C-alpha positions, 0 to 999 in steps of 0.5 A, a space after each residue: 615907365 623909365 624912371 630918369 637915372 638921375 631921379 632917386 639918386 639925387 633923392 639919396 643925395 639930397 638926403 645924405 648931403 642934409 644928415 651930412 650937413 646936420 652931423 657936421 653943425 652938431 660937430 661943430 657945436 660939440 666942438 664949441 660946448 668942449 672948447 667952452 667946457 675947457 675954458 670953464 674949467 679953466 677959470 674955475 681952477 685959476 679961481 681955486 687958486 686964488 681962493 687957496 693962495 688967499 686962505 693960505 696968507 689968511 692962515 699965515 697971519 693967524 697963525 703968527 697972531 696965535 704964536 705971538 698971543 701964545 708967547 706973550 700970554 707965556 711971558 706974562 705968565 712967568 711974569 707974574 709968577 716972578 711977581 708973586 715970588 718977589 711979593 713973598 720974598 718982600 714979606 720974608 725980608 720984612 719979617 726977618 727983622 722981626 724973627 730975631 734969633 730963628 732967622 738964621 744965615 740959611 734963611 737968608 741964602 734961602 731967600 737970595 736963591 728965591 730972589 734969584 729965581 724970580 729975576 730969572 723967571 722974569 722976562 722984563 728982566 731980560 728984553 731979548 726975552 720978550 722978542 718973538 720970533 714966529 717960525 716959519 710954518 709947516 703946512 701942517 701948522 696951517 691946517 687949523 686955519 684953513 678951514 677944511 682947505 688942505 695946506 698943500 695946494 689948491 687941488 690936494 684934498 687932506 
């Protein structure tokens, strides 16, 4: 009945080598998966960074356009006020010719002050007033134009 001293040991050894080989393959597969996942995460971060940079550029453009729109509409409002005031001054001046004695130097002085006011309101009398210098936007200035993205970075949250 003698079994060979190498028989059962050989079987155990073969079983152990098989398990070690399987463990090595599993470890290698896990390492490849981790490496792949790290690469994917890096690529996702780079893509997010690019999307954020593109969104920031669009937000800066939208901010500039909105700022200029508000600037020019405010100028148009001032011009409309000045135009309306000048129409009133023209009517008053035409009326003064028919007014006679009731028209006084004080009324003329008041009309002259109104004309000065109209000139001060009218941006077309001062070309520099029409110029629009858009300030560099702060991050919070860009929030309305970012569609929910953070103005503080690709990985930042509101």
